[in-house]
Backbone as XML, in Angstrom:
<?xml version="1.0"?>
<chain id="A" units="angstrom">
  <residue number="1" name="GLU">
    <atom name="N" x="0.771" y="-1.274" z="-0.034"/>
    <atom name="CA" x="0.123" y="0.033" z="-0.011"/>
    <atom name="C" x="0.940" y="1.254" z="-0.126"/>
  </residue>
  <residue number="2" name="HIS">
    <atom name="N" x="1.881" y="1.405" z="0.638"/>
    <atom name="CA" x="2.731" y="2.614" z="0.987"/>
    <atom name="C" x="3.500" y="2.487" z="-0.344"/>
  </residue>
  <residue number="3" name="ALA">
    <atom name="N" x="4.003" y="1.488" z="-1.068"/>
    <atom name="CA" x="4.652" y="1.905" z="-2.245"/>
    <atom name="C" x="3.849" y="2.192" z="-3.237"/>
  </residue>
  <residue number="4" name="VAL">
    <atom name="N" x="2.702" y="2.061" z="-3.374"/>
    <atom name="CA" x="1.698" y="2.288" z="-4.335"/>
    <atom name="C" x="1.352" y="3.971" z="-4.218"/>
  </residue>
  <residue number="5" name="ALA">
    <atom name="N" x="1.027" y="3.846" z="-2.785"/>
    <atom name="CA" x="0.745" y="5.677" z="-2.618"/>
    <atom name="C" x="2.061" y="6.537" z="-2.853"/>
  </residue>
  <residue number="6" name="GLY">
    <atom name="N" x="3.265" y="5.791" z="-2.478"/>
    <atom name="CA" x="4.680" y="6.638" z="-2.522"/>
    <atom name="C" x="4.679" y="6.789" z="-4.163"/>
  </residue>
  <residue number="7" name="SER">
    <atom name="N" x="4.489" y="5.946" z="-5.117"/>
    <atom name="CA" x="4.703" y="6.048" z="-6.641"/>
    <atom name="C" x="3.669" y="7.257" z="-7.092"/>
  </residue>
  <residue number="8" name="PHE">
    <atom name="N" x="2.483" y="7.259" z="-6.581"/>
    <atom name="CA" x="1.343" y="8.102" z="-6.893"/>
    <atom name="C" x="1.901" y="9.528" z="-6.427"/>
  </residue>
  <residue number="9" name="ARG">
    <atom name="N" x="2.428" y="9.676" z="-5.359"/>
    <atom name="CA" x="2.834" y="11.011" z="-4.871"/>
    <atom name="C" x="4.134" y="11.227" z="-5.485"/>
  </residue>
  <residue number="10" name="ALA">
    <atom name="N" x="4.795" y="10.501" z="-5.962"/>
    <atom name="CA" x="6.206" y="10.929" z="-6.895"/>
    <atom name="C" x="5.420" y="11.378" z="-8.227"/>
  </residue>
  <residue number="11" name="GLY">
    <atom name="N" x="4.452" y="10.808" z="-8.641"/>
    <atom name="CA" x="4.100" y="11.524" z="-10.013"/>
    <atom name="C" x="3.288" y="12.673" z="-9.756"/>
  </residue>
  <residue number="12" name="GLY">
    <atom name="N" x="3.058" y="13.429" z="-8.360"/>
    <atom name="CA" x="2.533" y="14.558" z="-8.397"/>
    <atom name="C" x="1.062" y="14.566" z="-7.915"/>
  </residue>
  <residue number="13" name="PHE">
    <atom name="N" x="0.510" y="13.309" z="-7.739"/>
    <atom name="CA" x="-0.641" y="13.155" z="-7.270"/>
    <atom name="C" x="-1.073" y="13.318" z="-5.801"/>
  </residue>
  <residue number="14" name="GLU">
    <atom name="N" x="-1.964" y="13.962" z="-5.220"/>
    <atom name="CA" x="-2.550" y="13.804" z="-3.893"/>
    <atom name="C" x="-3.241" y="12.520" z="-3.672"/>
  </residue>
  <residue number="15" name="VAL">
    <atom name="N" x="-2.576" y="11.858" z="-2.512"/>
    <atom name="CA" x="-3.235" y="10.412" z="-2.106"/>
    <atom name="C" x="-3.847" y="10.515" z="-1.000"/>
  </residue>
  <residue number="16" name="ARG">
    <atom name="N" x="-5.132" y="9.918" z="-1.165"/>
    <atom name="CA" x="-6.213" y="9.826" z="0.078"/>
    <atom name="C" x="-6.500" y="8.513" z="0.369"/>
  </residue>
  <residue number="17" name="ARG">
    <atom name="N" x="-6.142" y="7.812" z="1.473"/>
    <atom name="CA" x="-6.670" y="6.324" z="1.711"/>
    <atom name="C" x="-8.101" y="6.464" z="2.363"/>
  </residue>
  <residue number="18" name="VAL">
    <atom name="N" x="-8.922" y="5.866" z="1.586"/>
    <atom name="CA" x="-10.375" y="5.617" z="1.851"/>
    <atom name="C" x="-11.014" y="4.553" z="2.571"/>
  </residue>
  <residue number="19" name="ASP">
    <atom name="N" x="-11.484" y="4.452" z="3.537"/>
    <atom name="CA" x="-12.327" y="3.397" z="4.399"/>
    <atom name="C" x="-13.438" y="3.366" z="3.944"/>
  </residue>
  <residue number="20" name="TRP">
    <atom name="N" x="-14.117" y="2.911" z="2.863"/>
    <atom name="CA" x="-15.310" y="2.845" z="2.473"/>
    <atom name="C" x="-16.430" y="2.455" z="3.411"/>
  </residue>
  <residue number="21" name="ALA">
    <atom name="N" x="-16.173" y="1.406" z="4.530"/>
    <atom name="CA" x="-17.098" y="0.956" z="5.263"/>
    <atom name="C" x="-17.292" y="2.011" z="6.309"/>
  </residue>
  <residue number="22" name="GLY">
    <atom name="N" x="-16.450" y="2.844" z="6.686"/>
    <atom name="CA" x="-16.788" y="4.047" z="7.880"/>
    <atom name="C" x="-17.419" y="5.032" z="7.155"/>
  </residue>
  <residue number="23" name="MET">
    <atom name="N" x="-17.828" y="5.170" z="5.856"/>
    <atom name="CA" x="-18.538" y="6.537" z="5.409"/>
    <atom name="C" x="-19.824" y="6.063" z="4.880"/>
  </residue>
  <residue number="24" name="SER">
    <atom name="N" x="-20.687" y="7.101" z="5.032"/>
    <atom name="CA" x="-22.053" y="6.988" z="4.606"/>
    <atom name="C" x="-22.097" y="6.770" z="2.920"/>
  </residue>
  <residue number="25" name="LEU">
    <atom name="N" x="-23.130" y="6.583" z="2.315"/>
    <atom name="CA" x="-23.430" y="6.548" z="1.040"/>
    <atom name="C" x="-23.006" y="7.972" z="0.219"/>
  </residue>
  <residue number="26" name="GLY">
    <atom name="N" x="-23.613" y="8.997" z="0.890"/>
    <atom name="CA" x="-23.138" y="10.436" z="0.591"/>
    <atom name="C" x="-21.882" y="10.638" z="0.430"/>
  </residue>
  <residue number="27" name="GLU">
    <atom name="N" x="-21.143" y="10.199" z="1.490"/>
    <atom name="CA" x="-19.701" y="10.396" z="1.470"/>
    <atom name="C" x="-18.933" y="9.924" z="0.502"/>
  </residue>
  <residue number="28" name="GLN">
    <atom name="N" x="-19.295" y="8.727" z="0.345"/>
    <atom name="CA" x="-18.582" y="7.825" z="-0.635"/>
    <atom name="C" x="-18.799" y="8.551" z="-2.028"/>
  </residue>
  <residue number="29" name="LEU">
    <atom name="N" x="-20.128" y="9.079" z="-2.248"/>
    <atom name="CA" x="-20.391" y="9.507" z="-3.412"/>
    <atom name="C" x="-19.432" y="10.719" z="-3.698"/>
  </residue>
  <residue number="30" name="TRP">
    <atom name="N" x="-19.533" y="11.714" z="-2.606"/>
    <atom name="CA" x="-18.535" y="13.032" z="-2.519"/>
    <atom name="C" x="-17.168" y="12.539" z="-3.115"/>
  </residue>
  <residue number="31" name="VAL">
    <atom name="N" x="-16.684" y="11.634" z="-2.354"/>
    <atom name="CA" x="-15.232" y="11.162" z="-2.753"/>
    <atom name="C" x="-14.892" y="10.771" z="-4.169"/>
  </residue>
  <residue number="32" name="VAL">
    <atom name="N" x="-15.806" y="9.745" z="-4.609"/>
    <atom name="CA" x="-15.850" y="9.409" z="-5.915"/>
    <atom name="C" x="-15.702" y="10.349" z="-6.967"/>
  </residue>
  <residue number="33" name="GLU">
    <atom name="N" x="-16.783" y="11.245" z="-6.914"/>
    <atom name="CA" x="-16.941" y="12.309" z="-7.919"/>
    <atom name="C" x="-15.965" y="13.279" z="-8.212"/>
  </residue>
  <residue number="34" name="ARG">
    <atom name="N" x="-15.304" y="13.504" z="-6.982"/>
    <atom name="CA" x="-13.851" y="14.309" z="-7.105"/>
    <atom name="C" x="-12.533" y="13.675" z="-7.239"/>
  </residue>
  <residue number="35" name="ALA">
    <atom name="N" x="-12.745" y="12.370" z="-7.556"/>
    <atom name="CA" x="-11.565" y="11.607" z="-7.634"/>
    <atom name="C" x="-11.010" y="11.822" z="-9.235"/>
  </residue>
  <residue number="36" name="HIS">
    <atom name="N" x="-9.896" y="11.866" z="-9.671"/>
    <atom name="CA" x="-9.355" y="11.620" z="-10.854"/>
    <atom name="C" x="-8.961" y="10.325" z="-11.173"/>
  </residue>
  <residue number="37" name="VAL">
    <atom name="N" x="-8.283" y="9.728" z="-10.122"/>
    <atom name="CA" x="-7.669" y="8.472" z="-10.330"/>
    <atom name="C" x="-8.155" y="7.521" z="-8.918"/>
  </residue>
  <residue number="38" name="MET">
    <atom name="N" x="-8.739" y="6.619" z="-9.178"/>
    <atom name="CA" x="-9.090" y="5.507" z="-7.945"/>
    <atom name="C" x="-8.021" y="4.291" z="-8.287"/>
  </residue>
  <residue number="39" name="VAL">
    <atom name="N" x="-7.483" y="3.933" z="-6.978"/>
    <atom name="CA" x="-6.935" y="2.787" z="-7.104"/>
    <atom name="C" x="-7.276" y="1.636" z="-5.960"/>
  </residue>
  <residue number="40" name="GLY">
    <atom name="N" x="-7.833" y="0.413" z="-6.336"/>
    <atom name="CA" x="-7.999" y="-0.388" z="-5.309"/>
    <atom name="C" x="-8.193" y="-1.942" z="-5.710"/>
  </residue>
  <residue number="41" name="ILE">
    <atom name="N" x="-8.072" y="-2.594" z="-4.416"/>
    <atom name="CA" x="-8.009" y="-4.085" z="-4.769"/>
    <atom name="C" x="-9.211" y="-4.566" z="-5.215"/>
  </residue>
  <residue number="42" name="HIS">
    <atom name="N" x="-9.509" y="-5.430" z="-6.136"/>
    <atom name="CA" x="-10.490" y="-6.115" z="-6.628"/>
    <atom name="C" x="-11.415" y="-6.598" z="-5.258"/>
  </residue>
  <residue number="43" name="GLY">
    <atom name="N" x="-12.651" y="-5.823" z="-5.480"/>
    <atom name="CA" x="-13.652" y="-6.088" z="-4.056"/>
    <atom name="C" x="-14.957" y="-5.340" z="-4.651"/>
  </residue>
  <residue number="44" name="ALA">
    <atom name="N" x="-15.815" y="-5.480" z="-3.845"/>
    <atom name="CA" x="-17.449" y="-4.865" z="-3.993"/>
    <atom name="C" x="-17.094" y="-3.368" z="-3.704"/>
  </residue>
  <residue number="45" name="GLU">
    <atom name="N" x="-16.183" y="-2.846" z="-2.997"/>
    <atom name="CA" x="-16.071" y="-1.263" z="-2.925"/>
    <atom name="C" x="-15.873" y="-0.577" z="-4.482"/>
  </residue>
  <residue number="46" name="LEU">
    <atom name="N" x="-15.226" y="-1.534" z="-5.467"/>
    <atom name="CA" x="-15.053" y="-0.791" z="-6.664"/>
    <atom name="C" x="-16.634" y="-0.400" z="-7.546"/>
  </residue>
  <residue number="47" name="ASN">
    <atom name="N" x="-17.362" y="-1.034" z="-6.871"/>
    <atom name="CA" x="-18.807" y="-0.764" z="-7.744"/>
    <atom name="C" x="-19.091" y="0.980" z="-7.405"/>
  </residue>
  <residue number="48" name="ASN">
    <atom name="N" x="-18.161" y="1.578" z="-6.641"/>
    <atom name="CA" x="-18.450" y="3.085" z="-6.562"/>
    <atom name="C" x="-17.948" y="3.772" z="-7.928"/>
  </residue>
  <residue number="49" name="VAL">
    <atom name="N" x="-17.117" y="3.019" z="-8.705"/>
    <atom name="CA" x="-16.850" y="3.413" z="-10.215"/>
    <atom name="C" x="-18.251" y="4.145" z="-10.855"/>
  </residue>
  <residue number="50" name="LEU">
    <atom name="N" x="-19.321" y="3.476" z="-10.676"/>
    <atom name="CA" x="-20.576" y="3.704" z="-11.265"/>
    <atom name="C" x="-20.692" y="5.157" z="-11.202"/>
  </residue>
  <residue number="51" name="PHE">
    <atom name="N" x="-20.278" y="5.875" z="-10.135"/>
    <atom name="CA" x="-20.385" y="7.374" z="-9.631"/>
    <atom name="C" x="-19.365" y="8.170" z="-10.085"/>
  </residue>
  <residue number="52" name="ALA">
    <atom name="N" x="-18.302" y="7.520" z="-10.725"/>
    <atom name="CA" x="-17.083" y="8.278" z="-10.953"/>
    <atom name="C" x="-17.455" y="9.398" z="-12.121"/>
  </residue>
  <residue number="53" name="THR">
    <atom name="N" x="-16.632" y="10.448" z="-12.058"/>
    <atom name="CA" x="-16.657" y="11.532" z="-13.211"/>
    <atom name="C" x="-16.080" y="10.740" z="-14.566"/>
  </residue>
  <residue number="54" name="PRO">
    <atom name="N" x="-17.087" y="11.124" z="-15.489"/>
    <atom name="CA" x="-16.537" y="10.418" z="-16.965"/>
    <atom name="C" x="-15.071" y="11.079" z="-17.102"/>
  </residue>
  <residue number="55" name="GLY">
    <atom name="N" x="-14.174" y="10.152" z="-17.661"/>
    <atom name="CA" x="-12.837" y="10.567" z="-17.977"/>
    <atom name="C" x="-11.800" y="10.069" z="-16.961"/>
  </residue>
  <residue number="56" name="SER">
    <atom name="N" x="-12.343" y="9.907" z="-15.602"/>
    <atom name="CA" x="-11.464" y="9.753" z="-14.561"/>
    <atom name="C" x="-10.908" y="8.181" z="-14.828"/>
  </residue>
  <residue number="57" name="VAL">
    <atom name="N" x="-10.128" y="7.766" z="-14.020"/>
    <atom name="CA" x="-9.564" y="6.535" z="-14.170"/>
    <atom name="C" x="-9.564" y="5.463" z="-13.220"/>
  </residue>
  <residue number="58" name="LEU">
    <atom name="N" x="-9.930" y="4.505" z="-13.020"/>
    <atom name="CA" x="-9.588" y="3.264" z="-12.178"/>
    <atom name="C" x="-8.766" y="2.250" z="-12.228"/>
  </residue>
  <residue number="59" name="VAL">
    <atom name="N" x="-7.686" y="2.207" z="-11.301"/>
    <atom name="CA" x="-6.501" y="1.133" z="-11.470"/>
    <atom name="C" x="-6.955" y="0.126" z="-10.467"/>
  </residue>
  <residue number="60" name="GLU">
    <atom name="N" x="-7.242" y="-1.239" z="-10.915"/>
    <atom name="CA" x="-7.790" y="-2.458" z="-10.153"/>
    <atom name="C" x="-6.634" y="-3.243" z="-10.125"/>
  </residue>
  <residue number="61" name="LEU">
    <atom name="N" x="-6.378" y="-3.909" z="-8.725"/>
    <atom name="CA" x="-5.433" y="-4.615" z="-8.516"/>
    <atom name="C" x="-5.915" y="-6.081" z="-8.039"/>
  </residue>
  <residue number="62" name="ILE">
    <atom name="N" x="-5.414" y="-7.158" z="-8.804"/>
    <atom name="CA" x="-5.949" y="-8.216" z="-8.911"/>
    <atom name="C" x="-4.955" y="-9.152" z="-8.244"/>
  </residue>
  <residue number="63" name="PRO">
    <atom name="N" x="-5.114" y="-10.301" z="-7.327"/>
    <atom name="CA" x="-4.257" y="-11.161" z="-6.776"/>
    <atom name="C" x="-3.661" y="-12.062" z="-8.183"/>
  </residue>
  <residue number="64" name="TYR">
    <atom name="N" x="-2.396" y="-12.301" z="-7.690"/>
    <atom name="CA" x="-1.662" y="-13.597" z="-8.631"/>
    <atom name="C" x="-2.664" y="-14.581" z="-9.201"/>
  </residue>
  <residue number="65" name="CYS">
    <atom name="N" x="-3.227" y="-15.365" z="-8.182"/>
    <atom name="CA" x="-4.111" y="-16.733" z="-8.405"/>
    <atom name="C" x="-5.550" y="-16.446" z="-9.032"/>
  </residue>
  <residue number="66" name="TRP">
    <atom name="N" x="-5.962" y="-15.068" z="-9.148"/>
    <atom name="CA" x="-7.168" y="-14.990" z="-9.772"/>
    <atom name="C" x="-7.131" y="-14.774" z="-11.258"/>
  </residue>
  <residue number="67" name="ALA">
    <atom name="N" x="-8.001" y="-15.740" z="-12.006"/>
    <atom name="CA" x="-8.000" y="-15.847" z="-13.362"/>
    <atom name="C" x="-8.922" y="-14.911" z="-14.051"/>
  </residue>
  <residue number="68" name="ASN">
    <atom name="N" x="-10.017" y="-14.677" z="-13.363"/>
    <atom name="CA" x="-10.959" y="-13.791" z="-14.410"/>
    <atom name="C" x="-10.636" y="-12.436" z="-14.214"/>
  </residue>
  <residue number="69" name="ALA">
    <atom name="N" x="-10.997" y="-12.104" z="-15.432"/>
    <atom name="CA" x="-10.765" y="-10.644" z="-15.778"/>
    <atom name="C" x="-11.836" y="-9.848" z="-14.751"/>
  </residue>
  <residue number="70" name="SER">
    <atom name="N" x="-11.584" y="-8.525" z="-14.774"/>
    <atom name="CA" x="-12.090" y="-7.683" z="-13.991"/>
    <atom name="C" x="-13.659" y="-7.719" z="-13.891"/>
  </residue>
  <residue number="71" name="ASP">
    <atom name="N" x="-14.430" y="-7.782" z="-12.813"/>
    <atom name="CA" x="-15.855" y="-7.705" z="-13.007"/>
    <atom name="C" x="-16.427" y="-6.384" z="-13.187"/>
  </residue>
  <residue number="72" name="PHE">
    <atom name="N" x="-15.409" y="-5.522" z="-13.041"/>
    <atom name="CA" x="-15.874" y="-4.069" z="-13.156"/>
    <atom name="C" x="-15.936" y="-3.439" z="-14.486"/>
  </residue>
  <residue number="73" name="TRP">
    <atom name="N" x="-15.591" y="-4.232" z="-15.378"/>
    <atom name="CA" x="-15.433" y="-3.390" z="-16.847"/>
    <atom name="C" x="-16.538" y="-2.910" z="-17.426"/>
  </residue>
  <residue number="74" name="GLU">
    <atom name="N" x="-17.729" y="-3.481" z="-17.106"/>
    <atom name="CA" x="-19.075" y="-2.968" z="-17.748"/>
    <atom name="C" x="-19.301" y="-1.832" z="-17.112"/>
  </residue>
  <residue number="75" name="PHE">
    <atom name="N" x="-19.066" y="-1.727" z="-15.755"/>
    <atom name="CA" x="-19.375" y="-0.580" z="-14.624"/>
    <atom name="C" x="-18.498" y="0.746" z="-15.320"/>
  </residue>
  <residue number="76" name="SER">
    <atom name="N" x="-17.303" y="0.304" z="-15.622"/>
    <atom name="CA" x="-16.286" y="1.354" z="-16.052"/>
    <atom name="C" x="-16.991" y="1.982" z="-17.382"/>
  </residue>
  <residue number="77" name="VAL">
    <atom name="N" x="-17.508" y="0.982" z="-18.276"/>
    <atom name="CA" x="-17.775" y="1.562" z="-19.507"/>
    <atom name="C" x="-18.948" y="2.475" z="-19.475"/>
  </residue>
  <residue number="78" name="ALA">
    <atom name="N" x="-19.786" y="1.976" z="-18.469"/>
    <atom name="CA" x="-21.093" y="2.654" z="-18.410"/>
    <atom name="C" x="-20.859" y="4.106" z="-17.780"/>
  </residue>
  <residue number="79" name="ALA">
    <atom name="N" x="-19.888" y="4.239" z="-17.074"/>
    <atom name="CA" x="-19.439" y="5.407" z="-16.422"/>
    <atom name="C" x="-18.463" y="6.371" z="-17.220"/>
  </residue>
  <residue number="80" name="ARG">
    <atom name="N" x="-18.120" y="5.682" z="-18.286"/>
    <atom name="CA" x="-17.091" y="6.323" z="-19.130"/>
    <atom name="C" x="-15.947" y="6.843" z="-18.181"/>
  </residue>
  <residue number="81" name="VAL">
    <atom name="N" x="-15.331" y="5.647" z="-17.486"/>
    <atom name="CA" x="-14.120" y="5.638" z="-16.994"/>
    <atom name="C" x="-12.933" y="4.788" z="-17.699"/>
  </residue>
  <residue number="82" name="ARG">
    <atom name="N" x="-11.933" y="5.417" z="-17.597"/>
    <atom name="CA" x="-10.883" y="4.493" z="-18.083"/>
    <atom name="C" x="-10.304" y="3.314" z="-17.047"/>
  </residue>
  <residue number="83" name="HIS">
    <atom name="N" x="-10.466" y="2.339" z="-17.448"/>
    <atom name="CA" x="-10.047" y="1.337" z="-16.689"/>
    <atom name="C" x="-8.880" y="0.329" z="-16.897"/>
  </residue>
  <residue number="84" name="TYR">
    <atom name="N" x="-7.830" y="0.217" z="-15.887"/>
    <atom name="CA" x="-6.739" y="-0.493" z="-15.916"/>
    <atom name="C" x="-6.746" y="-1.553" z="-14.935"/>
  </residue>
  <residue number="85" name="VAL">
    <atom name="N" x="-6.118" y="-2.659" z="-15.391"/>
    <atom name="CA" x="-6.151" y="-3.762" z="-14.397"/>
    <atom name="C" x="-4.629" y="-4.262" z="-14.242"/>
  </residue>
  <residue number="86" name="TRP">
    <atom name="N" x="-4.170" y="-4.225" z="-12.909"/>
    <atom name="CA" x="-2.847" y="-4.850" z="-12.625"/>
    <atom name="C" x="-3.062" y="-6.254" z="-11.812"/>
  </residue>
  <residue number="87" name="ARG">
    <atom name="N" x="-2.245" y="-7.349" z="-12.308"/>
    <atom name="CA" x="-2.430" y="-8.490" z="-11.849"/>
    <atom name="C" x="-1.032" y="-8.804" z="-11.132"/>
  </residue>
  <residue number="88" name="ASN">
    <atom name="N" x="-0.997" y="-9.201" z="-10.007"/>
    <atom name="CA" x="0.282" y="-9.653" z="-9.128"/>
    <atom name="C" x="0.903" y="-10.646" z="-10.159"/>
  </residue>
  <residue number="89" name="PRO">
    <atom name="N" x="2.159" y="-10.501" z="-10.602"/>
    <atom name="CA" x="2.813" y="-11.574" z="-11.500"/>
    <atom name="C" x="3.618" y="-12.497" z="-10.571"/>
  </residue>
  <residue number="90" name="ASP">
    <atom name="N" x="3.697" y="-12.413" z="-9.247"/>
    <atom name="CA" x="4.521" y="-13.183" z="-8.605"/>
    <atom name="C" x="3.865" y="-14.232" z="-7.620"/>
  </residue>
  <residue number="91" name="PRO">
    <atom name="N" x="4.162" y="-15.566" z="-8.117"/>
    <atom name="CA" x="3.163" y="-16.427" z="-7.460"/>
    <atom name="C" x="3.610" y="-16.697" z="-6.105"/>
  </residue>
  <residue number="92" name="ALA">
    <atom name="N" x="4.905" y="-16.252" z="-5.594"/>
    <atom name="CA" x="5.577" y="-16.311" z="-4.141"/>
    <atom name="C" x="4.425" y="-15.518" z="-3.290"/>
  </residue>
  <residue number="93" name="ARG">
    <atom name="N" x="3.916" y="-14.537" z="-3.826"/>
    <atom name="CA" x="3.131" y="-13.369" z="-2.984"/>
    <atom name="C" x="1.587" y="-13.776" z="-3.293"/>
  </residue>
  <residue number="94" name="ALA">
    <atom name="N" x="1.322" y="-14.891" z="-3.839"/>
    <atom name="CA" x="-0.179" y="-15.158" z="-4.000"/>
    <atom name="C" x="-0.918" y="-15.210" z="-2.865"/>
  </residue>
  <residue number="95" name="GLN">
    <atom name="N" x="-2.221" y="-14.968" z="-2.846"/>
    <atom name="CA" x="-2.811" y="-15.026" z="-1.861"/>
    <atom name="C" x="-3.675" y="-16.269" z="-1.286"/>
  </residue>
  <residue number="96" name="CYS">
    <atom name="N" x="-3.158" y="-17.185" z="-2.246"/>
    <atom name="CA" x="-4.108" y="-18.645" z="-2.131"/>
    <atom name="C" x="-3.045" y="-19.661" z="-2.464"/>
  </residue>
  <residue number="97" name="PRO">
    <atom name="N" x="-3.226" y="-20.864" z="-1.700"/>
    <atom name="CA" x="-1.980" y="-21.838" z="-1.960"/>
    <atom name="C" x="-2.102" y="-22.302" z="-3.667"/>
  </residue>
  <residue number="98" name="ALA">
    <atom name="N" x="-0.947" y="-22.682" z="-3.813"/>
    <atom name="CA" x="-0.733" y="-23.306" z="-5.295"/>
    <atom name="C" x="-1.488" y="-24.522" z="-5.724"/>
  </residue>
  <residue number="99" name="HIS">
    <atom name="N" x="-2.078" y="-24.934" z="-4.719"/>
    <atom name="CA" x="-2.859" y="-26.552" z="-5.202"/>
    <atom name="C" x="-4.153" y="-26.292" z="-5.419"/>
  </residue>
  <residue number="100" name="GLU">
    <atom name="N" x="-4.814" y="-25.113" z="-4.748"/>
    <atom name="CA" x="-5.858" y="-24.571" z="-5.079"/>
    <atom name="C" x="-6.313" y="-24.554" z="-6.618"/>
  </residue>
  <residue number="101" name="PRO">
    <atom name="N" x="-7.377" y="-25.204" z="-7.270"/>
    <atom name="CA" x="-7.536" y="-25.126" z="-8.679"/>
    <atom name="C" x="-7.530" y="-23.742" z="-9.208"/>
  </residue>
  <residue number="102" name="THR">
    <atom name="N" x="-8.238" y="-22.499" z="-8.413"/>
    <atom name="CA" x="-8.207" y="-21.310" z="-8.956"/>
    <atom name="C" x="-6.754" y="-20.901" z="-9.164"/>
  </residue>
  <residue number="103" name="CYS">
    <atom name="N" x="-5.808" y="-21.307" z="-8.903"/>
    <atom name="CA" x="-4.408" y="-20.779" z="-8.943"/>
    <atom name="C" x="-3.681" y="-21.462" z="-9.992"/>
  </residue>
  <residue number="104" name="LEU">
    <atom name="N" x="-4.265" y="-22.470" z="-10.660"/>
    <atom name="CA" x="-3.948" y="-23.164" z="-11.714"/>
    <atom name="C" x="-4.206" y="-22.567" z="-13.031"/>
  </residue>
  <residue number="105" name="ILE">
    <atom name="N" x="-3.773" y="-21.551" z="-13.560"/>
    <atom name="CA" x="-4.110" y="-20.827" z="-14.562"/>
    <atom name="C" x="-3.030" y="-20.975" z="-15.767"/>
  </residue>
  <residue number="106" name="PRO">
    <atom name="N" x="-3.078" y="-21.451" z="-16.714"/>
    <atom name="CA" x="-1.982" y="-21.608" z="-17.576"/>
    <atom name="C" x="-1.732" y="-19.990" z="-18.208"/>
  </residue>
  <residue number="107" name="ASP">
    <atom name="N" x="-2.696" y="-18.974" z="-18.207"/>
    <atom name="CA" x="-2.302" y="-17.532" z="-18.483"/>
    <atom name="C" x="-1.344" y="-17.000" z="-17.703"/>
  </residue>
  <residue number="108" name="HIS">
    <atom name="N" x="-1.159" y="-17.542" z="-16.367"/>
    <atom name="CA" x="-0.152" y="-17.027" z="-15.435"/>
    <atom name="C" x="1.018" y="-17.454" z="-15.552"/>
  </residue>
  <residue number="109" name="GLY">
    <atom name="N" x="1.365" y="-18.482" z="-16.650"/>
    <atom name="CA" x="2.533" y="-18.918" z="-16.756"/>
    <atom name="C" x="2.852" y="-20.235" z="-15.946"/>
  </residue>
  <residue number="110" name="PHE">
    <atom name="N" x="1.565" y="-20.770" z="-15.612"/>
    <atom name="CA" x="1.731" y="-22.081" z="-14.493"/>
    <atom name="C" x="1.002" y="-23.233" z="-15.013"/>
  </residue>
  <residue number="111" name="ALA">
    <atom name="N" x="1.528" y="-24.203" z="-15.710"/>
    <atom name="CA" x="0.832" y="-25.456" z="-16.375"/>
    <atom name="C" x="0.307" y="-26.328" z="-15.165"/>
  </residue>
  <residue number="112" name="PRO">
    <atom name="N" x="-0.816" y="-26.538" z="-14.994"/>
    <atom name="CA" x="-1.153" y="-27.651" z="-13.795"/>
    <atom name="C" x="-0.827" y="-28.958" z="-14.093"/>
  </residue>
  <residue number="113" name="PRO">
    <atom name="N" x="-0.235" y="-29.817" z="-13.163"/>
    <atom name="CA" x="0.150" y="-31.211" z="-13.675"/>
    <atom name="C" x="-1.227" y="-32.033" z="-13.824"/>
  </residue>
  <residue number="114" name="LYS">
    <atom name="N" x="-1.148" y="-32.907" z="-14.584"/>
    <atom name="CA" x="-2.435" y="-33.575" z="-15.190"/>
    <atom name="C" x="-2.798" y="-34.547" z="-14.049"/>
  </residue>
  <residue number="115" name="THR">
    <atom name="N" x="-2.008" y="-34.726" z="-12.992"/>
    <atom name="CA" x="-2.472" y="-35.646" z="-11.958"/>
    <atom name="C" x="-3.467" y="-34.897" z="-11.110"/>
  </residue>
  <residue number="116" name="LEU">
    <atom name="N" x="-3.634" y="-33.458" z="-11.249"/>
    <atom name="CA" x="-4.513" y="-32.774" z="-10.472"/>
    <atom name="C" x="-6.146" y="-32.848" z="-10.941"/>
  </residue>
  <residue number="117" name="PHE">
    <atom name="N" x="-6.154" y="-33.546" z="-12.113"/>
    <atom name="CA" x="-7.616" y="-33.536" z="-12.735"/>
    <atom name="C" x="-8.063" y="-34.874" z="-13.184"/>
  </residue>
</chain>
């Protein structure tokens, strides 16, 4: 989190960490409508992109072992928000054990052993 925030600060951005759970809907909308760039980990809170200002940017962070593309592309398109996805490329930092089927995704550079199927 600090490395990502530091990168944005170095690029001249003002960075605000937001805890959506502690905010009313009105407060959430106020923040989203004023954000030029939103960065967040894949999760329900990214639904707020529906209320973003057209032309703003969403950067979605996805764990290594998740195979699905973002669930939020349709919302970004509807809100006319530019949407970028960054997927963790490091299996050593994955959030799920390598033996789980959701982690055995060839497009991640890991071919599952045939004995698992």
